[in-house]
Phi, psi and omega in degrees: 000155176281133188233006180287095185302334184286343181237002180225154174225122177257144180227135177267128182244132173240123184258108179299323184303306186258004180053044175251149176234126182212165179259143173232130181242127179263128181223163183270163173295325176300318180295321179299312181303321182279331189234032181304318180296319173298319181297315179297327181286328187260358184305332179283352179256330182214146172264161184232139171250118183266129178247151177232109180060044176081353181257130178297128180241323188218144171248129182251123182231155178290146180265139172223155178299129180096003178273000183304324180290324176298321179296313180303317176296317177302314180300317181299312180299317178297316179294319176295320173296320180292328186256011188301322179295314179296319174295320175300321181294314182300313184288324179299318177300317180298314182294313183292340182282355172083185178289144177273154178275349183300125173243133182248000000 
């Protein structure tokens, strides 16, 4: 495990929904560049949140066979979250335009 306290912070997380207990380590992008081999070796024991200038940028999780669908769902949720303002504006314009005369 990574133990350089000046560059990492560890958190023990317990998920009541799935009755899971796991470790999350917060590390800097510099630390990732320096310790990528060690991180890859330990990814099955801890997940990582990578920060850049104190702001969370990346989550590193272990990969397992069959998780592709979960990754696709996450990416879809991420895109919707990032575009929520634009989507809200688009739907507001649609609602404000009133009923359509189109009959199907």
